[in-house]
C-alpha positions in Angstrom: -41.2 5.2 -11.2 -38.5 5.9 -13.7 -40.6 7.8 -16.0 -41.9 9.7 -13.1 -38.4 10.6 -12.1 -37.6 11.6 -15.2 -40.8 13.7 -15.7 -40.1 15.7 -12.8 -36.8 16.5 -13.1 -38.2 17.9 -16.8 -40.9 19.5 -15.4 -38.2 21.0 -13.0 -35.5 21.8 -15.0 -38.7 23.9 -17.5 -39.5 26.1 -14.5 -36.3 27.1 -13.2 -35.2 28.1 -16.6 -38.1 30.0 -17.0 -38.0 31.9 -13.8 -34.7 32.5 -14.0 -35.2 33.6 -17.6 -38.0 36.0 -16.3 -35.6 37.4 -13.3 -33.0 38.2 -15.9 -36.0 39.3 -18.1 -37.0 41.8 -15.5 -34.1 43.1 -14.0 -32.3 44.4 -17.9 -35.7 46.2 -18.2 -35.2 47.8 -14.9 -32.2 49.0 -15.3 -33.2 50.5 -18.8 -36.0 52.2 -17.8 -36.8 52.5 -14.0 -40.3 51.7 -13.5 -41.3 50.0 -10.0 -43.4 47.4 -11.6 -40.4 45.9 -13.5 -38.3 45.9 -10.1 -40.7 44.4 -7.9 -41.5 41.8 -10.9 -37.8 40.7 -10.9 -37.5 40.4 -7.5 -40.6 38.2 -7.1 -39.2 35.8 -10.2 -36.2 35.6 -8.0 -37.8 34.9 -4.9 -39.6 32.6 -6.9 -36.5 30.2 -8.3 -35.7 30.3 -5.3 -38.5 28.5 -3.7 -38.8 26.0 -6.7 -35.5 25.0 -6.2 -35.4 24.1 -2.7 -38.9 22.5 -2.9 -37.6 20.3 -6.1 -34.5 19.3 -4.6 -36.3 18.3 -1.2 -39.2 16.4 -3.7 -36.2 14.4 -5.9 -34.4 13.6 -2.4 -37.4 12.4 -0.8 -38.8 10.4 -4.0 -34.7 8.9 -4.7 -35.2 7.6 -0.9 -38.5 6.0 -1.4 -37.9 1.8 -1.9 -38.7 0.3 -4.6 -41.3 -2.6 -3.8 -42.4 -3.7 -6.9 -42.7 -7.5 -6.3 -40.7 -9.9 -8.3 -41.7 -12.8 -10.0 -40.3 -15.9 -9.3 -37.6 -16.1 -11.9 -36.5 -12.4 -10.9 -36.3 -14.1 -6.9 -34.4 -17.3 -8.1 -31.7 -15.2 -10.1 -31.2 -12.8 -7.3 -30.8 -15.7 -5.0 -28.4 -17.2 -6.8 -26.1 -14.4 -7.3 -26.8 -13.8 -3.8 -25.2 -17.4 -3.2 -22.5 -17.0 -5.8 -20.9 -13.7 -4.4 -21.0 -15.7 -1.0 -19.4 -18.4 -1.9 -16.4 -16.4 -3.6 -16.1 -14.4 -0.8 -15.5 -17.6 1.3 -13.3 -19.1 -1.3 -11.3 -15.6 -1.8 -11.2 -15.8 2.3 -9.7 -19.4 2.3 -7.5 -18.4 -0.3 -6.1 -15.3 1.6 -5.7 -17.6 4.9 -3.5 -20.3 3.3 -1.6 -17.5 1.3 -1.2 -15.9 4.6 -0.5 -19.0 6.1 3.1 -20.6 3.7 4.2 -16.9 3.8 4.3 -17.4 7.6 6.0 -20.4 7.1 8.5 -19.4 4.7 9.1 -16.4 6.7 10.2 -18.5 9.8 12.1 -21.0 7.9 14.1 -18.6 5.9 14.5 -17.0 9.7 16.1 -20.3 11.1 18.0 -20.6 8.1 20.0 -17.2 8.6 20.7 -18.0 12.3 22.1 -21.3 11.9 24.2 -19.3 8.8 25.2 -17.2 11.1 26.0 -19.2 13.7 28.2 -21.3 11.5 30.1 -18.4 10.3 30.4 -16.7 13.3 31.7 -20.3 14.9 34.2 -20.7 11.9 35.5 -17.2 11.8 36.6 -17.7 15.4 38.1 -20.9 14.7 39.9 -19.3 11.5 41.1 -16.0 14.4 42.5 -18.9 16.3 44.6 -20.6 14.1 46.1 -17.6 13.0 46.5 -15.9 16.9 48.0 -19.6 17.2 50.1 -19.8 14.2 51.5 -16.1 15.0 52.4 -17.0 18.5 54.5 -20.2 18.1 56.2 -17.9 14.8 56.8 -15.2 17.9 57.8 -17.7 20.2 60.6 -19.2 18.4 64.0 -17.8 18.7 64.4 -17.2 14.7 63.2 -14.0 13.9 61.3 -14.8 10.7 60.8 -12.6 7.5 57.8 -12.0 6.2 58.6 -14.8 3.3 58.9 -17.6 5.7 55.4 -16.8 7.3 53.5 -17.3 4.6 54.5 -20.8 3.9 53.7 -22.1 7.4 49.9 -20.5 6.7 49.9 -22.0 3.2 49.8 -25.0 4.7 47.1 -24.1 7.3 44.8 -23.1 4.8 44.3 -23.8 1.7 44.2 -20.8 -0.9 41.2 -21.6 -2.2 39.4 -22.2 1.1 41.2 -18.5 1.8 39.8 -17.2 -1.4 35.9 -18.5 -0.5 36.5 -17.4 2.9 37.5 -14.1 1.6 34.4 -13.7 -0.1 32.5 -14.0 2.2 30.3 -11.0 3.3 30.3 -11.8 7.1 34.3 -12.4 7.2 34.4 -9.3 5.5 33.1 -7.5 7.9 35.1 -9.5 10.7 38.7 -8.7 9.1 37.6 -5.0 9.1 36.4 -5.5 12.7 40.2 -7.5 13.6 42.3 -4.6 11.5 40.5 -2.0 13.2 41.0 -3.4 16.6 44.5 -4.7 16.1 45.7 -0.8 14.9 44.0 0.4 17.9 45.9 -1.9 20.1 49.5 -1.0 17.8 
């Protein structure tokens, strides 16, 4: 079958090249000497060239679509079956691996979301407790009869808060956001 296809390709290329050459030859001769025979020969060569292109392209399309029904030897059949089974097994194992990876990723995503929620709730509670302690200490200081300067307020706050705890909490991103919001809210109140 491959030999037939190669033969048809070669013959069609040769015939088409000959017809195109004939058309070009007769069209050049017609321009040099106005003869009606050269004109009709050029037109006939062009018509045959176009028809040959159509016929050969249809024949080649038809020949390429013919199924190859050559009988396979038992060895070739066995090799084809083994390849098909290997391909099916590989597809199944790839699907199983992909499913296990997707399941693992879903579990990781769920645990991260739960961890984030727990962490956020804990930090919010801690922030609200710190705000309550600060507000209570400021209220106590304001309610006393003594007018305290800022130097006297800081030692009391140092008793309530450890310097290391304050540094650690001020480094947290959520605490910075809440502090910025609290400062903006206090400025608005004033």
